[in-house]
mmCIF file of the N, C-alpha and C atoms, coordinates in Angstrom:
data_MODEL
# 
_entry.id   MODEL 
# 
loop_
_atom_site.group_PDB 
_atom_site.id 
_atom_site.type_symbol 
_atom_site.label_atom_id 
_atom_site.label_alt_id 
_atom_site.label_comp_id 
_atom_site.label_asym_id 
_atom_site.label_entity_id 
_atom_site.label_seq_id 
_atom_site.pdbx_PDB_ins_code 
_atom_site.Cartn_x 
_atom_site.Cartn_y 
_atom_site.Cartn_z 
_atom_site.occupancy 
_atom_site.B_iso_or_equiv 
_atom_site.pdbx_formal_charge 
_atom_site.auth_seq_id 
_atom_site.auth_comp_id 
_atom_site.auth_asym_id 
_atom_site.auth_atom_id 
_atom_site.pdbx_PDB_model_num 
ATOM 1   N N  . MET A 1 1  ? 65.693  92.021  84.459  1.00 0.00 ? 1  MET A N  1 
ATOM 2   C CA . MET A 1 1  ? 65.981  91.841  85.902  1.00 0.00 ? 1  MET A CA 1 
ATOM 3   C C  . MET A 1 1  ? 66.688  90.417  86.352  1.00 0.00 ? 1  MET A C  1 
ATOM 4   N N  . ASN A 1 2  ? 67.783  90.304  86.976  1.00 0.00 ? 2  ASN A N  1 
ATOM 5   C CA . ASN A 1 2  ? 68.342  88.921  87.500  1.00 0.00 ? 2  ASN A CA 1 
ATOM 6   C C  . ASN A 1 2  ? 67.628  88.754  88.833  1.00 0.00 ? 2  ASN A C  1 
ATOM 7   N N  . ALA A 1 3  ? 66.988  87.579  89.082  1.00 0.00 ? 3  ALA A N  1 
ATOM 8   C CA . ALA A 1 3  ? 66.641  87.009  90.331  1.00 0.00 ? 3  ALA A CA 1 
ATOM 9   C C  . ALA A 1 3  ? 68.010  86.588  90.938  1.00 0.00 ? 3  ALA A C  1 
ATOM 10  N N  . VAL A 1 4  ? 68.229  86.542  92.582  1.00 0.00 ? 4  VAL A N  1 
ATOM 11  C CA . VAL A 1 4  ? 68.868  85.933  93.109  1.00 0.00 ? 4  VAL A CA 1 
ATOM 12  C C  . VAL A 1 4  ? 68.523  85.377  93.989  1.00 0.00 ? 4  VAL A C  1 
ATOM 13  N N  . ARG A 1 5  ? 68.924  84.311  94.974  1.00 0.00 ? 5  ARG A N  1 
ATOM 14  C CA . ARG A 1 5  ? 68.417  83.967  95.924  1.00 0.00 ? 5  ARG A CA 1 
ATOM 15  C C  . ARG A 1 5  ? 69.569  83.663  97.423  1.00 0.00 ? 5  ARG A C  1 
ATOM 16  N N  . ALA A 1 6  ? 69.149  84.046  98.252  1.00 0.00 ? 6  ALA A N  1 
ATOM 17  C CA . ALA A 1 6  ? 70.078  84.274  99.316  1.00 0.00 ? 6  ALA A CA 1 
ATOM 18  C C  . ALA A 1 6  ? 70.252  82.862  100.063 1.00 0.00 ? 6  ALA A C  1 
ATOM 19  N N  . ASP A 1 7  ? 71.596  82.079  100.379 1.00 0.00 ? 7  ASP A N  1 
ATOM 20  C CA . ASP A 1 7  ? 71.617  80.745  100.555 1.00 0.00 ? 7  ASP A CA 1 
ATOM 21  C C  . ASP A 1 7  ? 71.402  80.750  102.128 1.00 0.00 ? 7  ASP A C  1 
ATOM 22  N N  . ALA A 1 8  ? 71.659  79.765  102.935 1.00 0.00 ? 8  ALA A N  1 
ATOM 23  C CA . ALA A 1 8  ? 71.661  79.654  104.840 1.00 0.00 ? 8  ALA A CA 1 
ATOM 24  C C  . ALA A 1 8  ? 72.468  80.729  105.525 1.00 0.00 ? 8  ALA A C  1 
ATOM 25  N N  . LYS A 1 9  ? 73.357  80.865  104.954 1.00 0.00 ? 9  LYS A N  1 
ATOM 26  C CA . LYS A 1 9  ? 74.410  82.165  105.249 1.00 0.00 ? 9  LYS A CA 1 
ATOM 27  C C  . LYS A 1 9  ? 74.048  83.504  104.842 1.00 0.00 ? 9  LYS A C  1 
ATOM 28  N N  . ARG A 1 10 ? 72.809  83.771  104.294 1.00 0.00 ? 10 ARG A N  1 
ATOM 29  C CA . ARG A 1 10 ? 72.590  85.235  103.861 1.00 0.00 ? 10 ARG A CA 1 
ATOM 30  C C  . ARG A 1 10 ? 73.675  85.566  102.859 1.00 0.00 ? 10 ARG A C  1 
ATOM 31  N N  . ARG A 1 11 ? 73.927  84.845  102.269 1.00 0.00 ? 11 ARG A N  1 
ATOM 32  C CA . ARG A 1 11 ? 74.821  85.254  100.968 1.00 0.00 ? 11 ARG A CA 1 
ATOM 33  C C  . ARG A 1 11 ? 74.350  85.276  99.304  1.00 0.00 ? 11 ARG A C  1 
ATOM 34  N N  . VAL A 1 12 ? 74.599  86.268  98.602  1.00 0.00 ? 12 VAL A N  1 
ATOM 35  C CA . VAL A 1 12 ? 74.017  86.440  97.489  1.00 0.00 ? 12 VAL A CA 1 
ATOM 36  C C  . VAL A 1 12 ? 75.099  86.512  96.523  1.00 0.00 ? 12 VAL A C  1 
ATOM 37  N N  . VAL A 1 13 ? 74.763  85.626  95.427  1.00 0.00 ? 13 VAL A N  1 
ATOM 38  C CA . VAL A 1 13 ? 75.821  85.744  94.247  1.00 0.00 ? 13 VAL A CA 1 
ATOM 39  C C  . VAL A 1 13 ? 75.419  86.952  93.338  1.00 0.00 ? 13 VAL A C  1 
ATOM 40  N N  . ILE A 1 14 ? 76.410  88.029  93.017  1.00 0.00 ? 14 ILE A N  1 
ATOM 41  C CA . ILE A 1 14 ? 76.142  88.969  92.326  1.00 0.00 ? 14 ILE A CA 1 
ATOM 42  C C  . ILE A 1 14 ? 76.704  88.790  90.959  1.00 0.00 ? 14 ILE A C  1 
ATOM 43  N N  . PRO A 1 15 ? 75.757  88.789  89.744  1.00 0.00 ? 15 PRO A N  1 
ATOM 44  C CA . PRO A 1 15 ? 76.405  88.788  88.571  1.00 0.00 ? 15 PRO A CA 1 
ATOM 45  C C  . PRO A 1 15 ? 77.428  89.553  88.064  1.00 0.00 ? 15 PRO A C  1 
ATOM 46  N N  . GLY A 1 16 ? 78.375  89.569  87.608  1.00 0.00 ? 16 GLY A N  1 
ATOM 47  C CA . GLY A 1 16 ? 79.230  90.483  87.302  1.00 0.00 ? 16 GLY A CA 1 
ATOM 48  C C  . GLY A 1 16 ? 80.373  90.551  87.887  1.00 0.00 ? 16 GLY A C  1 
ATOM 49  N N  . ALA A 1 17 ? 79.996  90.281  89.363  1.00 0.00 ? 17 ALA A N  1 
ATOM 50  C CA . ALA A 1 17 ? 81.013  90.698  90.422  1.00 0.00 ? 17 ALA A CA 1 
ATOM 51  C C  . ALA A 1 17 ? 82.080  89.403  90.312  1.00 0.00 ? 17 ALA A C  1 
ATOM 52  N N  . LYS A 1 18 ? 83.531  90.201  90.608  1.00 0.00 ? 18 LYS A N  1 
ATOM 53  C CA . LYS A 1 18 ? 84.575  89.166  90.873  1.00 0.00 ? 18 LYS A CA 1 
ATOM 54  C C  . LYS A 1 18 ? 84.985  89.160  92.275  1.00 0.00 ? 18 LYS A C  1 
ATOM 55  N N  . PRO A 1 19 ? 85.930  88.283  92.695  1.00 0.00 ? 19 PRO A N  1 
ATOM 56  C CA . PRO A 1 19 ? 86.357  87.749  93.756  1.00 0.00 ? 19 PRO A CA 1 
ATOM 57  C C  . PRO A 1 19 ? 87.322  88.894  94.366  1.00 0.00 ? 19 PRO A C  1 
ATOM 58  N N  . GLY A 1 20 ? 86.894  89.397  95.588  1.00 0.00 ? 20 GLY A N  1 
ATOM 59  C CA . GLY A 1 20 ? 87.649  90.581  95.960  1.00 0.00 ? 20 GLY A CA 1 
ATOM 60  C C  . GLY A 1 20 ? 86.828  91.749  95.861  1.00 0.00 ? 20 GLY A C  1 
ATOM 61  N N  . ASP A 1 21 ? 86.080  92.081  95.374  1.00 0.00 ? 21 ASP A N  1 
ATOM 62  C CA . ASP A 1 21 ? 85.252  93.302  94.852  1.00 0.00 ? 21 ASP A CA 1 
ATOM 63  C C  . ASP A 1 21 ? 84.553  93.410  96.073  1.00 0.00 ? 21 ASP A C  1 
ATOM 64  N N  . LEU A 1 22 ? 84.483  94.916  96.420  1.00 0.00 ? 22 LEU A N  1 
ATOM 65  C CA . LEU A 1 22 ? 83.862  95.619  97.656  1.00 0.00 ? 22 LEU A CA 1 
ATOM 66  C C  . LEU A 1 22 ? 82.850  96.369  97.306  1.00 0.00 ? 22 LEU A C  1 
ATOM 67  N N  . PHE A 1 23 ? 81.937  96.364  98.106  1.00 0.00 ? 23 PHE A N  1 
ATOM 68  C CA . PHE A 1 23 ? 80.597  96.923  97.951  1.00 0.00 ? 23 PHE A CA 1 
ATOM 69  C C  . PHE A 1 23 ? 80.020  97.419  99.329  1.00 0.00 ? 23 PHE A C  1 
ATOM 70  N N  . ASP A 1 24 ? 79.481  98.358  98.774  1.00 0.00 ? 24 ASP A N  1 
ATOM 71  C CA . ASP A 1 24 ? 78.862  99.358  100.070 1.00 0.00 ? 24 ASP A CA 1 
ATOM 72  C C  . ASP A 1 24 ? 77.596  99.099  100.027 1.00 0.00 ? 24 ASP A C  1 
ATOM 73  N N  . VAL A 1 25 ? 76.633  98.437  100.950 1.00 0.00 ? 25 VAL A N  1 
ATOM 74  C CA . VAL A 1 25 ? 75.089  97.988  101.151 1.00 0.00 ? 25 VAL A CA 1 
ATOM 75  C C  . VAL A 1 25 ? 74.568  99.159  101.769 1.00 0.00 ? 25 VAL A C  1 
ATOM 76  N N  . GLN A 1 26 ? 73.666  99.598  101.090 1.00 0.00 ? 26 GLN A N  1 
ATOM 77  C CA . GLN A 1 26 ? 72.606  100.947 101.298 1.00 0.00 ? 26 GLN A CA 1 
ATOM 78  C C  . GLN A 1 26 ? 71.385  100.180 101.612 1.00 0.00 ? 26 GLN A C  1 
ATOM 79  N N  . ARG A 1 27 ? 70.620  100.473 102.765 1.00 0.00 ? 27 ARG A N  1 
ATOM 80  C CA . ARG A 1 27 ? 69.202  99.857  102.978 1.00 0.00 ? 27 ARG A CA 1 
ATOM 81  C C  . ARG A 1 27 ? 68.285  101.267 102.744 1.00 0.00 ? 27 ARG A C  1 
ATOM 82  N N  . GLN A 1 28 ? 67.635  101.245 101.647 1.00 0.00 ? 28 GLN A N  1 
ATOM 83  C CA . GLN A 1 28 ? 66.697  102.128 101.409 1.00 0.00 ? 28 GLN A CA 1 
ATOM 84  C C  . GLN A 1 28 ? 65.507  101.789 102.224 1.00 0.00 ? 28 GLN A C  1 
ATOM 85  N N  . SER A 1 29 ? 64.983  100.571 102.412 1.00 0.00 ? 29 SER A N  1 
ATOM 86  C CA . SER A 1 29 ? 63.654  100.170 103.099 1.00 0.00 ? 29 SER A CA 1 
ATOM 87  C C  . SER A 1 29 ? 63.677  98.731  103.433 1.00 0.00 ? 29 SER A C  1 
ATOM 88  N N  . ASP A 1 30 ? 62.754  98.047  103.827 1.00 0.00 ? 30 ASP A N  1 
ATOM 89  C CA . ASP A 1 30 ? 62.701  96.639  104.156 1.00 0.00 ? 30 ASP A CA 1 
ATOM 90  C C  . ASP A 1 30 ? 62.794  95.789  102.815 1.00 0.00 ? 30 ASP A C  1 
ATOM 91  N N  . GLU A 1 31 ? 62.307  96.237  102.023 1.00 0.00 ? 31 GLU A N  1 
ATOM 92  C CA . GLU A 1 31 ? 62.477  95.718  100.803 1.00 0.00 ? 31 GLU A CA 1 
ATOM 93  C C  . GLU A 1 31 ? 63.441  95.926  99.535  1.00 0.00 ? 31 GLU A C  1 
ATOM 94  N N  . ARG A 1 32 ? 63.995  96.950  99.936  1.00 0.00 ? 32 ARG A N  1 
ATOM 95  C CA . ARG A 1 32 ? 65.116  97.307  98.992  1.00 0.00 ? 32 ARG A CA 1 
ATOM 96  C C  . ARG A 1 32 ? 66.373  97.788  99.618  1.00 0.00 ? 32 ARG A C  1 
ATOM 97  N N  . PHE A 1 33 ? 67.705  97.200  98.687  1.00 0.00 ? 33 PHE A N  1 
ATOM 98  C CA . PHE A 1 33 ? 68.890  97.430  98.996  1.00 0.00 ? 33 PHE A CA 1 
ATOM 99  C C  . PHE A 1 33 ? 69.478  97.899  97.810  1.00 0.00 ? 33 PHE A C  1 
ATOM 100 N N  . VAL A 1 34 ? 70.635  98.667  98.025  1.00 0.00 ? 34 VAL A N  1 
ATOM 101 C CA . VAL A 1 34 ? 71.368  99.242  97.131  1.00 0.00 ? 34 VAL A CA 1 
ATOM 102 C C  . VAL A 1 34 ? 72.680  98.945  97.225  1.00 0.00 ? 34 VAL A C  1 
ATOM 103 N N  . LEU A 1 35 ? 73.408  98.129  96.312  1.00 0.00 ? 35 LEU A N  1 
ATOM 104 C CA . LEU A 1 35 ? 75.101  97.975  96.364  1.00 0.00 ? 35 LEU A CA 1 
ATOM 105 C C  . LEU A 1 35 ? 75.568  98.777  95.584  1.00 0.00 ? 35 LEU A C  1 
ATOM 106 N N  . VAL A 1 36 ? 76.680  99.612  95.618  1.00 0.00 ? 36 VAL A N  1 
ATOM 107 C CA . VAL A 1 36 ? 77.438  100.463 95.163  1.00 0.00 ? 36 VAL A CA 1 
ATOM 108 C C  . VAL A 1 36 ? 78.959  99.527  95.378  1.00 0.00 ? 36 VAL A C  1 
ATOM 109 N N  . ARG A 1 37 ? 79.559  99.565  94.151  1.00 0.00 ? 37 ARG A N  1 
ATOM 110 C CA . ARG A 1 37 ? 80.908  98.991  94.243  1.00 0.00 ? 37 ARG A CA 1 
ATOM 111 C C  . ARG A 1 37 ? 81.927  100.113 94.588  1.00 0.00 ? 37 ARG A C  1 
ATOM 112 N N  . LEU A 1 38 ? 82.637  99.518  95.409  1.00 0.00 ? 38 LEU A N  1 
ATOM 113 C CA . LEU A 1 38 ? 83.765  100.692 95.845  1.00 0.00 ? 38 LEU A CA 1 
ATOM 114 C C  . LEU A 1 38 ? 85.099  100.525 94.970  1.00 0.00 ? 38 LEU A C  1 
ATOM 115 N N  . HIS A 1 39 ? 85.698  101.326 94.609  1.00 0.00 ? 39 HIS A N  1 
ATOM 116 C CA . HIS A 1 39 ? 87.107  101.282 93.803  1.00 0.00 ? 39 HIS A CA 1 
ATOM 117 C C  . HIS A 1 39 ? 88.065  100.922 94.943  1.00 0.00 ? 39 HIS A C  1 
ATOM 118 N N  . ARG A 1 40 ? 88.998  100.109 94.769  1.00 0.00 ? 40 ARG A N  1 
ATOM 119 C CA . ARG A 1 40 ? 90.020  99.933  95.624  1.00 0.00 ? 40 ARG A CA 1 
ATOM 120 C C  . ARG A 1 40 ? 91.267  100.737 95.309  1.00 0.00 ? 40 ARG A C  1 
ATOM 121 N N  . PRO A 1 41 ? 92.080  101.467 96.033  1.00 0.00 ? 41 PRO A N  1 
ATOM 122 C CA . PRO A 1 41 ? 93.016  102.244 95.694  1.00 0.00 ? 41 PRO A CA 1 
ATOM 123 C C  . PRO A 1 41 ? 94.113  101.477 95.294  1.00 0.00 ? 41 PRO A C  1 
ATOM 124 N N  . ASN A 1 42 ? 94.782  102.119 94.461  1.00 0.00 ? 42 ASN A N  1 
ATOM 125 C CA . ASN A 1 42 ? 95.982  101.137 93.875  1.00 0.00 ? 42 ASN A CA 1 
ATOM 126 C C  . ASN A 1 42 ? 97.229  100.843 94.902  1.00 0.00 ? 42 ASN A C  1 
ATOM 127 N N  . GLU A 1 43 ? 97.503  99.528  95.199  1.00 0.00 ? 43 GLU A N  1 
ATOM 128 C CA . GLU A 1 43 ? 98.746  99.305  96.169  1.00 0.00 ? 43 GLU A CA 1 
ATOM 129 C C  . GLU A 1 43 ? 99.779  99.837  95.841  1.00 0.00 ? 43 GLU A C  1 
ATOM 130 N N  . ALA A 1 44 ? 100.552 100.108 96.775  1.00 0.00 ? 44 ALA A N  1 
ATOM 131 C CA . ALA A 1 44 ? 101.889 100.962 96.859  1.00 0.00 ? 44 ALA A CA 1 
ATOM 132 C C  . ALA A 1 44 ? 102.783 99.588  96.718  1.00 0.00 ? 44 ALA A C  1 
ATOM 133 N N  . PRO A 1 45 ? 104.084 99.598  95.977  1.00 0.00 ? 45 PRO A N  1 
ATOM 134 C CA . PRO A 1 45 ? 105.033 98.152  96.180  1.00 0.00 ? 45 PRO A CA 1 
ATOM 135 C C  . PRO A 1 45 ? 105.378 98.019  97.230  1.00 0.00 ? 45 PRO A C  1 
ATOM 136 N N  . GLY A 1 46 ? 105.717 97.012  97.667  1.00 0.00 ? 46 GLY A N  1 
ATOM 137 C CA . GLY A 1 46 ? 106.326 97.069  98.934  1.00 0.00 ? 46 GLY A CA 1 
ATOM 138 C C  . GLY A 1 46 ? 107.686 97.139  99.139  1.00 0.00 ? 46 GLY A C  1 
ATOM 139 N N  . MET A 1 47 ? 108.487 97.207  99.950  1.00 0.00 ? 47 MET A N  1 
ATOM 140 C CA . MET A 1 47 ? 109.703 97.769  100.280 1.00 0.00 ? 47 MET A CA 1 
ATOM 141 C C  . MET A 1 47 ? 110.783 96.439  100.111 1.00 0.00 ? 47 MET A C  1 
ATOM 142 N N  . SER A 1 48 ? 111.773 96.924  99.210  1.00 0.00 ? 48 SER A N  1 
ATOM 143 C CA . SER A 1 48 ? 112.806 95.805  98.740  1.00 0.00 ? 48 SER A CA 1 
ATOM 144 C C  . SER A 1 48 ? 113.523 95.437  99.699  1.00 0.00 ? 48 SER A C  1 
ATOM 145 N N  . ARG A 1 49 ? 114.032 94.368  99.849  1.00 0.00 ? 49 ARG A N  1 
ATOM 146 C CA . ARG A 1 49 ? 114.755 93.773  101.200 1.00 0.00 ? 49 ARG A CA 1 
ATOM 147 C C  . ARG A 1 49 ? 115.895 95.169  101.293 1.00 0.00 ? 49 ARG A C  1 
ATOM 148 N N  . GLU A 1 50 ? 116.731 95.439  100.400 1.00 0.00 ? 50 GLU A N  1 
ATOM 149 C CA . GLU A 1 50 ? 118.042 96.697  100.548 1.00 0.00 ? 50 GLU A CA 1 
ATOM 150 C C  . GLU A 1 50 ? 117.237 97.859  101.441 1.00 0.00 ? 50 GLU A C  1 
ATOM 151 N N  . ALA A 1 51 ? 115.906 98.557  101.133 1.00 0.00 ? 51 ALA A N  1 
ATOM 152 C CA . ALA A 1 51 ? 115.295 99.563  101.460 1.00 0.00 ? 51 ALA A CA 1 
ATOM 153 C C  . ALA A 1 51 ? 115.118 99.306  102.990 1.00 0.00 ? 51 ALA A C  1 
ATOM 154 N N  . CYS A 1 52 ? 114.618 97.841  103.186 1.00 0.00 ? 52 CYS A N  1 
ATOM 155 C CA . CYS A 1 52 ? 114.171 97.532  104.684 1.00 0.00 ? 52 CYS A CA 1 
ATOM 156 C C  . CYS A 1 52 ? 115.471 97.701  105.617 1.00 0.00 ? 52 CYS A C  1 
ATOM 157 N N  . LEU A 1 53 ? 116.704 97.196  104.768 1.00 0.00 ? 53 LEU A N  1 
ATOM 158 C CA . LEU A 1 53 ? 117.904 96.872  105.884 1.00 0.00 ? 53 LEU A CA 1 
ATOM 159 C C  . LEU A 1 53 ? 118.587 98.317  105.793 1.00 0.00 ? 53 LEU A C  1 
ATOM 160 N N  . GLU A 1 54 ? 118.466 99.368  105.047 1.00 0.00 ? 54 GLU A N  1 
ATOM 161 C CA . GLU A 1 54 ? 118.474 100.784 105.041 1.00 0.00 ? 54 GLU A CA 1 
ATOM 162 C C  . GLU A 1 54 ? 118.042 101.557 106.215 1.00 0.00 ? 54 GLU A C  1 
ATOM 163 N N  . ALA A 1 55 ? 116.589 101.393 106.113 1.00 0.00 ? 55 ALA A N  1 
ATOM 164 C CA . ALA A 1 55 ? 115.775 101.679 107.017 1.00 0.00 ? 55 ALA A CA 1 
ATOM 165 C C  . ALA A 1 55 ? 116.095 101.359 108.612 1.00 0.00 ? 55 ALA A C  1 
ATOM 166 N N  . MET A 1 56 ? 116.449 100.083 108.680 1.00 0.00 ? 56 MET A N  1 
ATOM 167 C CA . MET A 1 56 ? 116.322 99.558  110.122 1.00 0.00 ? 56 MET A CA 1 
ATOM 168 C C  . MET A 1 56 ? 117.947 100.197 110.615 1.00 0.00 ? 56 MET A C  1 
ATOM 169 N N  . ASP A 1 57 ? 118.726 100.295 109.875 1.00 0.00 ? 57 ASP A N  1 
ATOM 170 C CA . ASP A 1 57 ? 120.109 101.204 110.112 1.00 0.00 ? 57 ASP A CA 1 
ATOM 171 C C  . ASP A 1 57 ? 119.868 102.345 110.629 1.00 0.00 ? 57 ASP A C  1 
ATOM 172 N N  . ARG A 1 58 ? 119.038 103.311 109.869 1.00 0.00 ? 58 ARG A N  1 
ATOM 173 C CA . ARG A 1 58 ? 118.732 104.794 110.022 1.00 0.00 ? 58 ARG A CA 1 
ATOM 174 C C  . ARG A 1 58 ? 117.788 104.833 111.163 1.00 0.00 ? 58 ARG A C  1 
ATOM 175 N N  . SER A 1 59 ? 117.317 103.969 111.783 1.00 0.00 ? 59 SER A N  1 
ATOM 176 C CA . SER A 1 59 ? 116.111 103.609 112.941 1.00 0.00 ? 59 SER A CA 1 
ATOM 177 C C  . SER A 1 59 ? 116.921 104.580 114.288 1.00 0.00 ? 59 SER A C  1 
ATOM 178 N N  . PRO A 1 60 ? 116.045 105.466 114.821 1.00 0.00 ? 60 PRO A N  1 
ATOM 179 C CA . PRO A 1 60 ? 116.853 105.912 116.056 1.00 0.00 ? 60 PRO A CA 1 
ATOM 180 C C  . PRO A 1 60 ? 116.787 104.742 117.173 1.00 0.00 ? 60 PRO A C  1 
ATOM 181 N N  . LEU A 1 61 ? 116.038 103.755 116.983 1.00 0.00 ? 61 LEU A N  1 
ATOM 182 C CA . LEU A 1 61 ? 116.104 102.523 118.146 1.00 0.00 ? 61 LEU A CA 1 
ATOM 183 C C  . LEU A 1 61 ? 117.312 101.861 117.817 1.00 0.00 ? 61 LEU A C  1 
ATOM 184 N N  . ASN A 1 62 ? 118.081 101.902 116.732 1.00 0.00 ? 62 ASN A N  1 
ATOM 185 C CA . ASN A 1 62 ? 119.217 101.014 116.733 1.00 0.00 ? 62 ASN A CA 1 
ATOM 186 C C  . ASN A 1 62 ? 120.474 101.079 117.551 1.00 0.00 ? 62 ASN A C  1 
ATOM 187 N N  . VAL A 1 63 ? 120.556 100.475 118.134 1.00 0.00 ? 63 VAL A N  1 
ATOM 188 C CA . VAL A 1 63 ? 121.934 100.490 119.568 1.00 0.00 ? 63 VAL A CA 1 
ATOM 189 C C  . VAL A 1 63 ? 123.087 100.484 118.575 1.00 0.00 ? 63 VAL A C  1 
ATOM 190 N N  . ALA A 1 64 ? 124.000 101.893 118.929 1.00 0.00 ? 64 ALA A N  1 
ATOM 191 C CA . ALA A 1 64 ? 124.918 102.174 118.413 1.00 0.00 ? 64 ALA A CA 1 
ATOM 192 C C  . ALA A 1 64 ? 126.163 101.651 119.239 1.00 0.00 ? 64 ALA A C  1 
ATOM 193 N N  . LEU A 1 65 ? 125.849 101.106 120.390 1.00 0.00 ? 65 LEU A N  1 
ATOM 194 C CA . LEU A 1 65 ? 126.937 100.736 121.317 1.00 0.00 ? 65 LEU A CA 1 
ATOM 195 C C  . LEU A 1 65 ? 127.557 99.140  121.124 1.00 0.00 ? 65 LEU A C  1 
ATOM 196 N N  . SER A 1 66 ? 128.606 98.971  121.538 1.00 0.00 ? 66 SER A N  1 
ATOM 197 C CA . SER A 1 66 ? 129.109 97.442  121.275 1.00 0.00 ? 66 SER A CA 1 
ATOM 198 C C  . SER A 1 66 ? 128.768 96.665  122.612 1.00 0.00 ? 66 SER A C  1 
ATOM 199 N N  . TRP A 1 67 ? 128.988 95.420  122.642 1.00 0.00 ? 67 TRP A N  1 
ATOM 200 C CA . TRP A 1 67 ? 128.545 94.856  123.540 1.00 0.00 ? 67 TRP A CA 1 
ATOM 201 C C  . TRP A 1 67 ? 129.296 95.108  125.095 1.00 0.00 ? 67 TRP A C  1 
ATOM 202 N N  . GLU A 1 68 ? 130.545 95.452  124.719 1.00 0.00 ? 68 GLU A N  1 
ATOM 203 C CA . GLU A 1 68 ? 131.434 95.659  125.839 1.00 0.00 ? 68 GLU A CA 1 
ATOM 204 C C  . GLU A 1 68 ? 130.752 97.169  126.922 1.00 0.00 ? 68 GLU A C  1 
ATOM 205 N N  . GLN A 1 69 ? 130.609 98.006  125.751 1.00 0.00 ? 69 GLN A N  1 
ATOM 206 C CA . GLN A 1 69 ? 130.068 99.270  126.459 1.00 0.00 ? 69 GLN A CA 1 
ATOM 207 C C  . GLN A 1 69 ? 128.628 99.201  127.086 1.00 0.00 ? 69 GLN A C  1 
ATOM 208 N N  . LEU A 1 70 ? 128.281 98.275  126.321 1.00 0.00 ? 70 LEU A N  1 
ATOM 209 C CA . LEU A 1 70 ? 126.623 97.924  127.070 1.00 0.00 ? 70 LEU A CA 1 
ATOM 210 C C  . LEU A 1 70 ? 126.843 97.148  128.025 1.00 0.00 ? 70 LEU A C  1 
ATOM 211 N N  . ARG A 1 71 ? 127.416 96.326  128.280 1.00 0.00 ? 71 ARG A N  1 
ATOM 212 C CA . ARG A 1 71 ? 127.878 95.660  129.533 1.00 0.00 ? 71 ARG A CA 1 
ATOM 213 C C  . ARG A 1 71 ? 128.337 96.504  130.793 1.00 0.00 ? 71 ARG A C  1 
ATOM 214 N N  . ARG A 1 72 ? 129.289 97.476  130.454 1.00 0.00 ? 72 ARG A N  1 
ATOM 215 C CA . ARG A 1 72 ? 129.803 98.653  131.269 1.00 0.00 ? 72 ARG A CA 1 
ATOM 216 C C  . ARG A 1 72 ? 128.901 99.329  131.957 1.00 0.00 ? 72 ARG A C  1 
ATOM 217 N N  . ILE A 1 73 ? 127.942 99.841  131.265 1.00 0.00 ? 73 ILE A N  1 
ATOM 218 C CA . ILE A 1 73 ? 126.895 100.914 131.438 1.00 0.00 ? 73 ILE A CA 1 
ATOM 219 C C  . ILE A 1 73 ? 125.550 100.094 132.236 1.00 0.00 ? 73 ILE A C  1 
ATOM 220 N N  . THR A 1 74 ? 125.333 98.721  131.958 1.00 0.00 ? 74 THR A N  1 
ATOM 221 C CA . THR A 1 74 ? 124.081 98.013  132.707 1.00 0.00 ? 74 THR A CA 1 
ATOM 222 C C  . THR A 1 74 ? 124.572 97.364  134.027 1.00 0.00 ? 74 THR A C  1 
ATOM 223 N N  . ARG A 1 75 ? 125.805 96.773  133.970 1.00 0.00 ? 75 ARG A N  1 
ATOM 224 C CA . ARG A 1 75 ? 126.510 96.114  135.188 1.00 0.00 ? 75 ARG A CA 1 
ATOM 225 C C  . ARG A 1 75 ? 126.410 97.078  136.427 1.00 0.00 ? 75 ARG A C  1 
ATOM 226 N N  . GLU A 1 76 ? 126.801 96.572  137.570 1.00 0.00 ? 76 GLU A N  1 
ATOM 227 C CA . GLU A 1 76 ? 126.879 96.988  138.830 1.00 0.00 ? 76 GLU A CA 1 
ATOM 228 C C  . GLU A 1 76 ? 128.205 96.893  139.023 1.00 0.00 ? 76 GLU A C  1 
ATOM 229 N N  . PRO A 1 77 ? 129.063 98.080  139.676 1.00 0.00 ? 77 PRO A N  1 
ATOM 230 C CA . PRO A 1 77 ? 130.460 98.088  139.768 1.00 0.00 ? 77 PRO A CA 1 
ATOM 231 C C  . PRO A 1 77 ? 130.861 96.903  140.797 1.00 0.00 ? 77 PRO A C  1 
# 
């Protein structure tokens, strides 16, 4: 059994834990806590620059008007 001590900020160093590990803390009683390591899902790779530009071109929010057409529509006669 490894004894660990909480510091002033209530932190405990867990032997065998790596930075970024995520644990579920389950309180069973006032004296007993159970830590369960949670597995992180594999992160999907990010979009490439080309894929981002293609997605922006296909976006329905993309305005297909020229500046002249936009001026004619939005200005008062």
